[in-house]
C-alpha positions in Angstrom: -143.5 -106.0 31.4 -140.8 -108.2 32.6 -140.6 -111.8 32.0 -142.3 -113.9 34.5 -145.0 -111.2 35.4 -148.6 -112.1 34.8 -150.7 -109.6 32.7 -153.4 -107.8 34.6 -156.8 -108.4 33.0 -159.6 -105.8 33.7 -163.2 -107.1 33.6 -166.0 -104.6 32.6 -168.7 -104.2 35.2 -172.2 -105.1 33.9 -174.2 -101.9 33.0 -177.6 -101.2 34.4 -180.3 -102.6 31.9 -183.2 -100.5 33.3 -181.7 -97.2 32.0 -181.5 -98.6 28.5 -185.2 -99.6 28.5 -186.2 -96.1 29.7 -184.2 -94.5 26.9 -185.7 -96.9 24.4 -189.3 -96.1 25.5 -188.7 -92.4 25.3 -187.2 -92.7 21.9 -190.1 -94.7 20.7 -192.6 -92.2 22.1 -190.7 -89.3 20.5 -190.7 -91.0 17.2 -194.5 -91.8 17.5 -195.3 -88.2 18.5 -193.2 -86.8 15.7 -194.9 -89.1 13.3 -198.4 -88.1 14.4 -197.5 -84.4 14.3 -196.2 -84.8 10.8 -199.3 -86.7 9.7 -201.7 -84.2 11.3 -199.8 -81.3 9.8 -199.9 -82.9 6.4 -203.7 -83.6 6.7 -204.4 -80.0 7.7 -202.3 -78.8 4.8 -204.3 -81.0 2.4 -207.6 -79.6 3.8 -206.3 -76.0 3.4 -205.3 -76.8 -0.1 -208.7 -78.3 -0.9 -210.5 -75.3 0.7 -208.4 -72.9 -1.4 -209.2 -74.9 -4.5 -212.9 -74.7 -3.7 -212.7 -71.0 -3.0 -210.9 -70.4 -6.2 -213.6 -72.4 -8.0 -216.4 -70.4 -6.4 -214.6 -67.2 -7.2 -214.3 -68.3 -10.7 -218.0 -69.3 -10.9 -219.0 -65.9 -9.4 -216.8 -64.1 -11.9 -218.5 -65.9 -14.7 -221.9 -65.0 -13.3 -221.0 -61.4 -13.0 -219.7 -61.4 -16.5 -222.8 -63.2 -17.7 -225.0 -60.7 -15.9 -223.1 -57.8 -17.4 -223.4 -59.4 -20.8 -227.2 -59.9 -20.2 -227.5 -56.3 -19.1 -225.7 -55.1 -22.1 -227.8 -57.4 -24.3 -231.0 -56.1 -22.7 -229.9 -52.5 -23.0 -229.1 -53.1 -26.7 -232.5 -54.7 -27.2 -234.3 -51.8 -25.6 -232.2 -49.3 -27.6 -230.6 -48.0 -24.4 -227.0 -47.7 -23.2 -225.9 -49.6 -20.2 -225.9 -46.4 -18.1 -229.4 -45.5 -19.3 -230.6 -49.0 -18.4 -229.1 -48.6 -14.9 -230.8 -45.2 -14.5 -234.1 -46.6 -15.7 -233.8 -49.6 -13.3 -233.1 -47.2 -10.4 -236.1 -45.1 -11.4 -238.4 -48.2 -11.5 -237.1 -49.3 -8.1 -237.8 -45.8 -6.7 -241.3 -45.8 -8.1 -241.9 -49.3 -6.6 -240.8 -48.0 -3.2 -243.1 -45.0 -3.5 -246.0 -47.3 -4.5 -245.3 -49.6 -1.6 -245.2 -46.5 0.7 -248.5 -45.3 -0.7 -250.1 -48.7 -0.3 -248.9 -48.9 3.3 -250.3 -45.4 4.0 -253.6 -46.4 2.4 -253.8 -49.6 4.4 -253.1 -47.6 7.6 -255.8 -45.1 6.7 -258.3 -47.9 5.9 -257.4 -49.4 9.3 -258.1 -46.1 11.0 -261.4 -45.7 9.1 -262.4 -49.2 10.1 -261.6 -48.4 13.7 -263.5 -45.2 13.5 -266.5 -47.0 12.0 -266.2 -49.6 14.7 -266.2 -46.8 17.3 -269.3 -45.2 15.7 -271.0 -48.5 15.7 -270.1 -48.9 19.3 -271.5 -45.5 20.1 -274.7 -46.3 18.2 -275.0 -49.5 20.2 -274.6 -47.5 23.3 -277.2 -45.0 22.1 -279.6 -47.8 21.3 -279.0 -49.3 24.7 -279.7 -45.9 26.2 -282.9 -45.6 24.2 -284.0 -49.0 25.3 -283.3 -48.1 28.9 -285.2 -44.8 28.5 -288.2 -46.7 26.9 -288.1 -49.2 29.7 -288.0 -46.4 32.2 -290.9 -44.6 30.5 -292.9 -47.7 30.3 -292.3 -48.4 34.0 -293.3 -44.8 34.8 -296.5 -45.1 32.8 -297.4 -48.3 34.4 -296.8 -46.8 37.8 -298.9 -43.8 36.9 -301.8 -45.9 35.6 -301.6 -48.1 38.7 -302.3 -45.1 41.0 -305.1 -43.7 39.0 -308.6 -44.4 40.3 -312.1 -45.0 39.1 -314.9 -42.9 40.4 -318.6 -42.2 39.9 -319.6 -39.6 37.3 -322.3 -37.0 37.6 -324.7 -39.5 35.9 -324.0 -42.1 38.6 -322.1 -44.3 36.2 -318.8 -45.9 37.1 -316.1 -44.1 35.1 -312.8 -45.4 33.7 -309.5 -44.2 35.1 -309.5 -40.4 35.7 -306.5 -38.2 34.8 -306.0 -35.2 37.1 -302.9 -33.9 35.3 -301.5 -33.8 31.8 -299.0 -36.5 32.8 -301.8 -38.8 34.0 -303.5 -38.2 30.6 -300.4 -39.2 28.7 -300.3 -42.4 30.6 -304.0 -43.1 29.7 -303.3 -42.3 26.1 -300.5 -45.0 26.0 -302.9 -47.4 27.6 -305.1 -47.1 24.5 -308.5 -48.0 26.0 -310.2 -44.8 24.9 -309.7 -41.7 22.8 -308.7 -38.4 24.4 -309.1 -34.8 23.3 -307.6 -32.0 25.3 -309.4 -28.6 25.2 -309.2 -25.0 26.5 -312.5 -23.1 26.7 -312.7 -19.3 27.1 -315.7 -17.7 28.8 -318.0 -15.9 26.4 -316.6 -17.7 23.3 -318.7 -19.5 20.8 -319.2 -23.3 21.1 -316.0 -25.2 20.3 -316.1 -28.5 18.4 -314.4 -31.3 20.3 -314.6 -34.7 18.7 -318.3 -35.0 17.5 -319.7 -32.7 20.2 -319.5 -28.9 21.0 -318.6 -27.4 24.3 -319.3 -23.8 25.4 -318.0 -22.3 28.7 -320.8 -20.2 30.4 -319.5 -19.4 33.9 -316.5 -20.0 36.2 -315.9 -19.8 40.0 -312.1 -19.9 40.3 -312.3 -19.5 44.1 -314.3 -22.7 44.6 -313.0 -24.5 41.5 -316.5 -24.6 39.9 -317.7 -24.0 36.3 -320.8 -24.2 34.1 -320.8 -25.3 30.5 -323.1 -26.3 27.7 -322.7 -29.7 25.9 -324.2 -30.0 22.4 -324.5 -33.6 21.1 -326.8 -35.1 18.6 -328.4 -31.6 18.0 -329.3 -31.3 21.7 -327.7 -29.0 24.2 -327.3 -30.0 27.8 -326.2 -27.6 30.6 -323.7 -29.0 33.1 -324.1 -26.5 35.9 -321.7 -25.9 38.8 -319.5 -28.8 38.1 -316.3 -29.2 40.2 -312.7 -29.3 39.0 -311.5 -33.0 38.5 -315.2 -34.2 38.6 -316.1 -36.7 35.8 -318.9 -35.1 33.7 -320.9 -37.6 31.7 -323.3 -37.6 28.8 -324.4 -40.0 26.1 -324.0 -39.4 22.4 -324.4 -41.2 19.1 -326.8 -43.8 17.7 -325.3 -46.4 19.9 -325.8 -44.3 23.0 -322.1 -44.2 23.9 -320.9 -42.7 27.2 -318.7 -39.6 26.9 -316.8 -38.1 29.8 -315.0 -34.8 30.3 -312.7 -33.7 33.2 -311.6 -30.2 33.9 -308.2 -29.8 35.4 -308.0 -26.0 36.0 -310.6 -23.4 36.6 -309.5 -19.8 36.2 -311.4 -16.5 36.1 -312.3 -16.7 32.4 -310.9 -20.0 31.3 -310.9 -23.8 31.9 -308.7 -26.6 30.6 -309.3 -30.3 30.6 -310.0 -33.3 28.3 -312.8 -35.2 26.7 -312.8 -39.0 26.7 -314.8 -41.1 24.2 -315.1 -44.8 23.7 -312.5 -46.4 21.4 -315.1 -47.1 18.7 -316.8 -43.8 18.9 -317.1 -41.8 15.6 -314.1 -39.6 14.8 -314.8 -36.5 12.7 -312.5 -35.8 9.7 -311.3 -32.5 11.2 -310.5 -34.0 14.6 -307.1 -35.3 15.6 -307.7 -37.7 18.6 -304.7 -38.2 20.8 -305.1 -41.8 21.8 
């Protein structure tokens, strides 16, 4: 520089302050994030260390228990006069027997259940049978009542009003169940000796199968009465006994040498010891 020249002075231009603030904020954020990361990493490391310590402690406790169990096993084996191997074998055998016993118990329980179910089935069948019997009895009763309802009264050969007259064996069964009188079925053969029926005797003398007629003798109270040319299904009447009770007989079938029918006596009429009234 020569004398008399003025020095040139350079003035610095002012820098942009906003850029500085952005850098400052980013720096602070970075520092904060780094600090949190370091803190979190340190905390996780401490937790892992604590968990490892706990696991080590549990492993130690388990090891002690195993050792204690082995010691107890050895002690027990020694007390029983057995080796450890023999004790293990014996224990396995006892467990096997226990399993077998459990299996047998389960099988027995299953069998008992089957037996109970079978008994229940049989009870159900018995109930069904009882119900069927009740139905049959009810049906039989209804049939008897229906049969009795259609039977009729009529006038006998003595002019006396009779009770209900049975024209078939089925009708007679209905009257027997009604229980108003005693009934004795009979079959008389032509030419045979007098046959005892209840407290009287009957003897067939003649038959006319073509016209359904017959003749027979009735012996009652030491007297014999001839009932001549009576008709099939006609009520034949006579009196017997000290109380003069009305007896009736009805013949169902008239054949060449045979007749069949029944004798009806009052409910309180005498019954011989040898007789078996079907009432």
